[in-house]
C-alpha positions in Angstrom: -11.5 13.1 -11.1 -12.0 9.2 -10.6 -13.1 7.6 -7.4 -11.4 4.6 -5.6 -14.3 1.8 -5.4 -15.7 1.3 -1.9 -15.1 -2.4 -0.6 -18.0 -4.1 0.1 -17.1 -4.8 3.9 -15.0 -3.2 6.2 -14.0 -6.8 7.3 -12.8 -7.9 4.0 -10.4 -5.1 3.6 -9.3 -5.3 7.3 -8.4 -9.0 6.8 -7.0 -8.4 3.3 -4.6 -5.7 4.3 -3.6 -6.4 8.0 -0.1 -7.7 7.3 0.1 -9.1 11.1 -2.3 -12.2 10.1 0.8 -13.7 8.1 4.2 -14.3 9.2 7.6 -13.1 7.0 9.1 -15.9 4.8 12.3 -14.9 5.0 12.3 -13.5 1.8 13.4 -9.9 2.6 14.6 -7.6 0.3 16.1 -3.9 0.3 16.1 -1.4 -2.6 17.0 2.1 -1.8 14.6 3.4 0.7 12.3 0.5 0.2 12.5 -2.9 2.5 10.2 -5.7 2.0 9.3 -9.1 2.6 6.7 -11.8 1.6 4.3 -13.2 4.0 2.8 -16.5 4.5 -0.3 -17.9 6.3 0.0 -20.2 9.1 -0.5 -23.1 6.9 2.5 -22.1 4.8 0.5 -20.5 1.9 2.0 -17.2 0.2 -0.2 -14.5 1.1 1.5 -11.0 0.0 4.6 -9.3 -0.7 4.9 -5.7 1.0 7.6 -3.2 0.9 7.6 0.2 2.9 9.6 3.1 2.1 11.5 4.7 4.9 10.4 8.7 4.2 12.0 11.3 6.3 8.5 12.4 7.2 6.7 10.6 10.1 4.5 9.2 7.5 5.8 6.3 5.4 4.5 4.9 2.0 4.2 1.3 1.2 2.8 -1.4 -1.0 1.7 -4.9 -1.4 0.8 -7.5 -3.8 -1.5 -10.0 -2.7 -1.7 -13.6 -3.6 -4.9 -12.9 -5.8 -2.9 -10.4 -7.6 -4.0 -7.3 -6.2 -2.0 -4.2 -5.5 -2.2 -2.6 -2.0 -1.3 1.0 -0.8 -0.3 1.6 2.4 0.1 4.9 4.6 1.9 4.2 8.0 2.5 6.8 10.6 3.7 5.4 14.5 2.2 8.7 16.0 -1.4 8.1 14.7 -3.8 6.5 17.0 -6.7 5.6 14.3 -9.7 3.5 15.1 -9.5 0.0 13.2 -12.2 -0.7 10.7 -13.1 3.1 10.0 -12.7 4.9 6.8 -10.5 8.1 5.7 -11.1 10.1 2.8 -8.1 10.1 0.5 -7.0 11.9 -2.9 -4.0 10.4 -4.7 -2.3 12.6 -7.5 0.6 11.1 -9.2 2.7 13.6 -11.4 0.4 15.1 -14.0 -2.4 12.0 -14.2 -5.9 12.8 -12.9 -6.5 12.6 -9.4 -8.2 9.6 -7.6 -10.2 10.1 -4.7 -11.8 7.7 -2.3 -11.8 5.8 1.0 -8.6 4.3 2.6 -9.5 1.8 5.7 -7.9 2.1 9.0 -6.1 -1.3 9.4 -4.7 -0.6 12.5 -3.9 2.3 14.9 -1.1 3.3 12.8 -1.8 2.2 9.1 -4.4 3.1 6.3 -4.9 1.0 3.5 -6.5 0.8 0.1 -7.3 -1.9 -2.7 -6.2 -1.1 -6.4 -8.1 -3.7 -8.3 -10.0 -1.2 -10.1 -6.9 1.2 -10.7 -4.3 -0.5 -12.9 -3.3 3.1 -13.8 -2.5 3.9 -10.3 -0.4 1.0 -10.1 1.5 1.7 -13.3 1.8 5.6 -12.0 3.2 4.3 -8.7 5.8 2.2 -10.4 6.9 4.7 -13.0 6.1 8.0 -11.5 8.3 10.8 -9.8 6.2 12.2 -7.0 2.9 10.9 -5.3 0.7 13.3 -3.8 -1.5 12.2 -1.2 -4.2 14.3 0.7 -6.3 13.4 3.5 -7.1 14.2 7.4 -2.9 14.3 7.6 -2.9 17.1 5.2 -1.0 16.9 1.9 1.9 14.5 1.8 4.3 14.3 -1.2 6.2 10.9 -1.9 9.4 10.8 -4.3 8.9 7.7 -6.2 12.4 6.9 -7.0 13.1 3.3 -7.3 9.5 1.8 -6.9 9.9 -0.3 -10.0 12.8 -2.7 -8.9 11.3 -3.7 -5.9 7.9 -4.2 -7.7 10.0 -6.5 -9.9 10.9 -8.5 -7.0 7.5 -8.9 -5.9 6.6 -10.5 -9.1 9.5 -13.1 -8.5 8.6 -13.8 -5.2 4.6 -14.2 -5.7 4.8 -15.7 -9.1 2.9 -12.9 -10.6 
């Protein structure tokens, strides 16, 4: 079992993952269940592209690509009342790949997120895999990954990466 690397400071993760610090850039796109947009800073600089899959369960899966090229993964559940800045142990398994465990950070009351800069194999698996199984305090969730390669190609176009 591989571990997701802990991020040095919670503040850095919260700042890096919080989508609300940037405004949409009107580059919205939709592909299957995936909806996304590019986000820019108040100064007009590209910050990230983000997509969220609209799943039938209460919890949705989202991905981001930051301006520095780091991929992000989010779990979003509007019924959660989490405490921002806290960590939550999560295990990710995609198809027959080895499990990867580590801490997601609470980004907002309804969102957990992590950076995948140390796990290019997970980035590839999320794009090309069939099912992501994610386990944590919320139980075990299964997310079909159908269509994830198409929006990630849009990320590269919008972000220039």
